[in-house]
LUMZA-899593 format. One record per residue: x, y, z of N, C-alpha, C, O, CB in turn; residue in three letters. Coordinates in steps of 0.05 Angstrom, whole numbers, plus 5000, padded with zeros to 4 digits. Glycine has a CB too. Example, Ala and Ser with C-alpha at 12.3 -4.5 7.8 and 13.67 -1.06 7.14 Angstrom:
<nodes>
526448865156524649105156526449345156528549345169522649115181Ala 525749555142527349795143525850015157526850235161528249885114Ser 
</nodes>
This chain:
<nodes>
632973121610631273301594629373161579627173261573632873471577Met 630272881572628472711556626072611572623972581560629972471546Gly 626072571597624272481612622372701618619972631621625572371635Lys 623173011622621473181625619973231596617673311599622873411637Phe 620773211572620173261551617673011544615773051529622873291535Leu 618172791555615872561552613572681567611272701556616772251565Val 614172761594612072791618610173021603607772991599613572891653Ile 611773291595610173551593609473481558607273551552612273901603Ala 610473401543610273451516608773271497607173341480612873481507Gly 609472991503608172711495605872661517603472711510610672441497Val 606372601537603972471553601572661557599272591555604972371582Val 602272891562600073071573597673141550595273151556601673351582Leu 598873191523596873261500595073051500592673091495598073301471Pro 595872801506594372541496592172451519590072341513596672291490Ile 593072511543591272461565588472601562588172841556592572571591Val 585972391567583272441568582372651590583372631612581872181572Pro 580472861585579873001607577072981614575773191618580773261605Asn 576072741616573572591624574372521655576472421663572772291602Glu 571872611672572172531698572272211705571072041691569872661711Pro 573472151723572971841729570471831742569171651731575171691747Phe 569071931761566771941776565572181765566872381761567271941807Val 562472171760560872371756560972601779561072831770558372251753Pro 561072571804560872731824563772881832563873081847559772571845Tyr 566272751819568472891822569872991799570372861779570072761835Leu 570573271804571773371782574773241781576573401784571673691783Ser 575473031778577772891779578272761751577172551745577672701801Leu 579872901736580472761708583472651701585372761713579872971687Thr 583872501689586672441679588472681676590572711688586572301652Pro 587372861658588773051648589273271672591573361673587273151625Tyr 587873351688587973471713590273411733591873541747585573421725Lys 589873091729591872931751595172991739597173041753590972531752Ile 595072961712598072991695598973301694601273381696597672871660Trp 596673451692597773731688598773851713600174051711595573921678Leu 598173731739598473741765602173621764604173761770595673521782Ala 602073391757604873261756606973421741609173461749604772961743Val 605873531714607473721700608373951714610674031714606173811679Val 606374081728607474381739609674311759611874421758604874561755Val 608774101781610474041802613773951788615974041795608873781821Ile 613273761769615673721758617773931744620173911745615073551742Ser 616274131729617274331720618874511740621274541738615274451708Ser 617474631758618974701780621574601798623574711806617474711793Ile 620574361802622774151813625374151797627474191809621573841812Ser 625274111775627074051751628674321744630974321737625273961725Tyr 626974521746628874811743630974791768633374831765626775131748Ile 629574731793631674761813633774591809636074671812630774731840Ser 633274301801635474091800637374231774639774231778633973741793Tyr 636574331754638774431735640374651744642774661741637574511710Leu 638874811755640475001770642774941787645075041785638875111784Leu 641974771803644174661823646374471810648674451818642674471847Lys 645374331788647374131776648974351756651374331757645773831757Lys 648174511742649574641721650574941721652375031708648074631701Phe 648875061741649375391746650775401773652775541774646275601747Val 649975281795650875331821652675091829652575021853648675371840Phe 654374971809655274701817657074721847657474511861657174571791Lys 657974961854660474971875658675161896659675311912663975131861Glu 656275141894654275311914654775241944655575011949650875251907Ala 654375421963654575371990652075332000650375291983655775572004Gly 651575332022649575182036646275362036643975282039650775132068Ile 647175582032644775792025643975792001641575771998645276062030Ile 645075811984644075751956642675471952640475431941646575771935Ile 644175291963642774981964640074981977638274831970644574761982Ser 639875192000637275212012634975321996632675221994637475382034Gly 635875521984634275681962633075521945630675521940635675861948Ile 635375321929633975161905632274951915630174881904636175021886Leu 633074851938631474651955629374681963627974491968632474591975Gly 628474951968625975011974624075041950621575061954626075231988Gly 625375041925623075071902622174781902619674741899624175181869Leu 623574591906622374311911621074241929618774171926623774141913Tyr 622174251953620774131979621974292001624074192009621273801984Ser 621174532015622074602038622474442059624474452074620774762045Ser 620374262062620374072087622873922083624673962099617773872090Thr 623173732061625573612056627973742057629973632067625473512034Ala 627974002048630774152052631074242078633274262088631174382034Thr 628874302092629674332122630674112138632374162155627474412136Thr 629773892134630473632147633273562141634873512159628573392136Phe 633873552114636573502103638773742122640373662139636273572066Ile 638573972116640174172119640374182152642474262163638974442103Ile 638074092167638474152196640373882205642173902222635174192214Ala 639773652193641473402201644073482193645773452210640573122188Lys 644873602166647573662160649373852178651773842179647373772135Lys 647574062196648874252203650074112232651674232246646974522204Ser 649173902236650473782261653373752259654873792278649273522268Lys 654073662234656673582225658673812221661073782219656373422201Glu 656874092218658274342219660574402241659974382265656274542222Ala 662874462236664174622251665074912250666175042268665774512252Thr 664074992222664175292220661875412208660575262194666475382204Ile 661175632209659075772191656475622199654775592182659675742156Asn 656075532223653275372233650875542224648875432215653075332270Glu 651075812227648576032224647976022199645576052193649176332231Tyr 649975962178648875992149647075742147645275782131651375992124Arg 646875582154645175292159642475432167640475402153646575062187Tyr 642375562187639475642198638575882177636075902176639475762233Ala 639776022163639176222141638576032118636776102102641776442135Thr 639675822114638775692089636275542096634675492077640975502076Ala 635875452119632975312122630575562124628175512120633075112154Ile 631275792130629175992125629276062100627076142094629376222140Ile 630776062082630676152056629275922039628075952017633576232047Phe 629775682051627875462037624575512041623075412025628575152052Ala 623575672063621275682071620675952053618375982048620975672103Thr 622176112046621876392030620976222003618876271992625176602027Val 622676041993621675931965619775771965618475751944623575801950Met 618975621985616275511991613775681984611875621971616175442018Met 614275951998611576111989612076201965609876231955610676342006Tyr 613976291948614176341924613276091902612076141881616776441923Leu 614075831910613275621894610075561896608775481876614875391903Arg 609075611918605675561920604075781909601875741900604475541951Ile 605276041909604176251896604376231866602476301852605476471906Phe 606576141855606976071824604575851817602975901799610275921817Ile 604475651831602775411827599775531826598275511807603175191852Ile 599275681851596875811853595575981825593375951814597375991876Met 597476141820597576301793596976171777595076261763599776401784Phe 597975931770597475751743594675631746593075611727599775491738Ile 594175571766591575431774588875561777586775471768591875321797Phe 589275801790587075941802587976241804588976321825586275811831Asn 587576401785588276651782586476841801587177051812588076731753Ser 584276721801582476891823583376901850583377101865579776781826Glu 584276621858585576621884588276751890588776861911585776351890Leu 589876741870592176821868592077191869593777321882593176671840Ser 590177301857589477551863588877661891589477881899587577591849Asn 587477481903586577531927588577491950588577621971584277371930Lys 590177321943592077261964595277341958597277261971591776961968Leu 595277521937597477671928598677841954600877791963596577851903Phe 597278031964598378171983599578012007601678102017596478341991Pro 598377782017598877662042601777502030603977532040596177452055Ser 601277362008603877202001606777422000609077372008603277051969Phe 605777661987608177841981609077902013611477902017607278151961Leu 607677932030608577972059609977792072611977842086606578002075Ile 608877542066609977312076612977272061614877182075607777062071Leu 613277312037615677282027617477542038619577482050615277251996Ile 617077732034619077962051618777932077620378092085618378282046Val 617777832095618177812118619977532125621877532140615677832129Val 619277332114621377122114623677212103625577172118620476882101Ser 624477322081626777422070628377582089630677532095626077572047Thr 626777832099628078012121628977782141631377762144625778272136Ile 627377612153628777422176631077262171632677252190627077222185Thr 631577152152633777002135636377172137638377122149632776972102Gly 635677432119637777652121638577722148640977752153636777902108Val 636977752165637277852191639277682207641277752220634577862204Gly 638077412203639377202221642677132210644477052225637376902218Met 642877182185645777202176647177442182649577412188646077152148Leu 646177712181647177952185647877952219649678092227645178172172Phe 646477832233646877882265649277622272650877662291643377822285Phe 649377412258651477242267653877252245655077042241650176932272Asn 654477462230656377462214658877452234660477262230656077702194Lys 659277582249662177532268662577202269664877112267661777672305Lys 660677062271660976772281661776622262662776402266658776642292Ala 661276752231662076552208665476632201667076792210659576612178Asp 665676462182668776432170668176502139665876512131670376072175Ser 670076542125669576572097669576322083669076332059671476722085Thr 669976092095669875872084667275792075665275862088670975692099Glu 667075652051663975572040663375302046664875122040663675592006Val 661475262058660174982066659074872048656774942042658274972087Asn 660474652032659274452007657374312011657174202033660774261996Lys 655174261987653274061998653373841974654273891951650174212005Thr 652273591981652473381967650673441938649073621936651573141985Thr 651073311924649373291891646473201901645873011915650973001866Asp 644673391888641973301886641373081866642673011847640473521879Glu 638972971876638172781857635972841841634072971850637572561870Lys 635872751816634172821795630972761802629972541804635172641770Asn 629673021806626972961814624972851795622572821801625873171824Pro 625972811773624072691750624472421749625472311729624472801721Leu 623572291774624172001776621671901772619772051779625471891801Glu 621071621761617771541756616371501784614071581789617271231737Phe 617871391800616871341827615671591839613371611848619071251846Lys 617471801837616472051853613272151838611272201851619272331849Val 613672161811610872221802608672001801606472041792611072331775Ala 609471761812607471591821606171641848603671611853608471341821Ile 607971711867607171811892605672061893603772111908609471841907Ile 606672221876605072471875602472471869600672601880606172631860Phe 602172301846599672201834597472141853595172221855600071971820Thr 599171921867596971771886596271911909594171831920597871501897Leu 597572121918596972281935595072541924593372651939599372331946Leu 595672611901593672791892590872691890589072831898594272891868Tyr 590372411879588072311878586972251907584472261911588272101860Ile 588472201925587472101953586572391964584372411975590171931975Ala 587672571961586972831975584372961958582773121968589873061975Phe 584272881932581772961921578972821933576972961937581972901890Thr 579172571938577172441947576572501982574372501993577872151940Met 579172561992578572562021577472902026576272972046581672472041Ile 578273072004577473372009574673342001573073452016579273601991Thr 573773211980571273211972569373071990567073151989571173101949Phe 570072832008567472792024568172892051566772822069566472472026Tyr 570173062056570773202083568773422078567173442097574073332088Thr 568173602053566573802053563573702049561673832057567573992034Ile 563373512038560773372031559373332064557373452070561473042012Ser 560573162080559773092107560473322128558873382145561172822115Tyr 562873452125563273612149563473932145564174082164565773512163Phe 562874012121563074262113565974382112568074272106561374412129Gly 565574672121567774852121569774782146572174792144566675162122Val 568274702172569674632192570974412186573274422195568374602213Lys 570574212173572173972166574174022147576273882149570373752154Gly 574174212129575874272112578474382126580774302122574674442095Leu 577874592142579874752165580774602181582774682193578774972182Asn 579874352186581174192205582973992186585273922195578874022226Ile 582073892161583773742142586073932133588373842127581973642115Leu 585674132131587974332121590174352139592474372131586974622116Ser 589674352164591674392187592774092192594874092204590174522217Phe 591773842185592673592191594473522161596273342162589973372201Ile 593973632140595073622115597473682115599273552105593873752098Val 597673952129600274132133602474002142604674102138599874342151Gly 602073762157604073622174605273422149607073272156602573452203Met 604673412129605373232103606673382083608073572090602873122089Thr 606373312059606973462031604173642024602173522016607773222004Asp 604273892026602074062018601674081994599374131987602174282026Val 603574051977602474071943600473951933598574081924604073971926Asp 600573701932598073531925595473651937593673701921598473231936Pro 594973701966592873771974592474071959590374111947592873752005Phe 594274251960593474521949592974541925591074681919595074721952Leu 594574381902593474371877591174271872590074341851594874261863Ile 589774091890587774001887585674221894583674251879587673771900Asn 585974361916584074611923584174811899582174931889585174761952Leu 587074841890586975081874585075021844583675181830590375181868Phe 585674781841583874721813580674701815579174671795584774411801Gln 579874741840576874801844575474541841576674331840575575021822Gly 572674561838570874341834569874291859568774061859571974091821Gly 569674411883568774351908566874611912567174851906571374311929Phe 564674471924562374741927562674961956560875011972558874581930Asn 565875081956566475251972567075501957567475491933568375151986Val 567175751971567275981958570476011963571875851976565076221970Asn 571276271950574276331948575576391971577976361973574776531931Ile 574276491989575176612018575876342033577976312046572376792036Ser 573976152030574275892045577275732040578775622057571675682035Ile 577575762009579975631996582275772006584175642015579975651964Ile 582376052006584376222015585376142049587676102058583176542012Ala 583076152062583376052088584975762092586575752110580676042099Leu 584575562077584975292079588075312070589775162080582775102059Ala 588575482054591775452040593375602063595575512068592375622005Thr 592775802078594475912095594675762118596875762130593876162101Leu 592375612130592675432149594275172141595575072159590075382158Gln 594275082121595674852114599074942116600774812128594574742081Ala 599675202103601775322107603375352138605675312144601175552097Ile 601175412153602475502180602875222194604675212211600275722199Ile 601475002188601674732200604474642189605874532206598974532192Ser 605374662162607874602150609674752162611874642165608074632123Asn 609474992169611875142181612175012208614474992216611475472184Asn 609974932225610774872253611874602251613474542268608274882275Ile 611374432232613074162232615674242219617374072223611573902214Val 616474422206618774452197620374562221622774512222618674622174Lys 619074712241620874842262621474592285623374602300619275132277Thr 619674402285620374172296622974002290624873932305618474032292Ile 622473962263624673832251627673982255629773862260623973812220Tyr 627374292252629574462250630974432280633374382285628574782242Ala 628974482298629974482326631374212337633674202346627574552343Val 629373972334630573732338633173652322635073592336628673542334Val 633273642298636073542284638073772282640373712275635473422253Leu 637673972285639674162278641974172301641674052322638374452274Ser 644274332295646574392314645074572336643174722332649274572298Asn 646274522359645674622384645574972381643875122390648074502406Lys 647875032367649075302365646375492354645975722361652075302343Lys 644575342336643275472316640675452326639175622316643675352288Ile 639475302343636675232352635075532360632775592353637075002380Arg 636375642372634975882383634676112363632776272366636675992407Lys 636376122340636076282318633676202300632076362289638576282302Ser 633475882299631275762286629075832294627475902276631175522288Leu 628275822320626075862337624676112337622276152338626775812361Val 626876312336625876572335625276622301623276752293628176782351Ile 626976522286625676592254623376452247621876572232627676512230Gly 622476202254620476132247618076242262615876272250620875902248Phe 618576282286616676392307615676712292613276782292618676432342Ser 617276862282616777122266614677032243612377112241619977262252Ile 615776862230613976772201611576632210609476692200615776542178Ile 611576452227608976342231606976542247604576492244609376052246Ile 607476752262606276902277604877112255602377142254608277012299Leu 606777242238605477332214603677202197601577302190606977392199Val 604376982190601976762180599276802188597376902176602476482192Asn 599576702215597276702231595476962229593076962226598076652258Ile 596877192231595677472230593977462208591477452210597777712227Ile 595677472180594477472156591977262153590077322139596677412136Leu 592177002167589976832162587776912175585676872164590476562168Thr 587777032198585777172213584177412199581777452200587177282235Ile 585977572187585277732172583277702139581877862126587677822172Leu 584177392133582577382111579977402111578677402090582877202099Ile 
</nodes>
């Protein structure tokens, strides 16, 4: 708790809000505000797992992990599923629910930094959250007979408020700000579309927060398109992780589940 109070209550108010360079809307305050927002969401997830859901099963772990990072959660749970001898399909459900929380996390961040964009994308994100949730619940329901009543325990989560995590996020945020600015300046909207798809293969949060905070000469529809494209790319990467790393019994379910989510995501992107 002390680390969080320092990050949010002590450091943030004294950070200057002047740009580093005239042509970039990149200020120390914007950078640290992004760190505070991400740290807050991650820390809430950590506290819930540590103090409220101490004996949580794999599904709750997937939900809480998705608040922090759905990609990392997918990677970890998929690997753990190989060790499972019971309730294998709950691991698949946990992975899908991590993606549900990714949509929720991104929308919360969007609402904080860009209310106009969140208003525009609210219907799309609502549909994606509902479809992903139904997919996860359906996966659990149709494989219920294959499960036992025993609970799959998970290992303790690490505190996300580590200094090195904040440093890595800060460096990624600065890098994506500069890359996005020069991509738009030299390659325009086509360049941003390609960049958003490439970035989706990594951690999307620094790139998306950078887009949400604005400062680029593009309209809101282009930012909305780039947001959904980055998420599609990220979901494709998670599908690959899930299929390659998971228990053979749940691979088909994961492919079907992610295919439904990605297909709906693509349709909504086309309709933007």
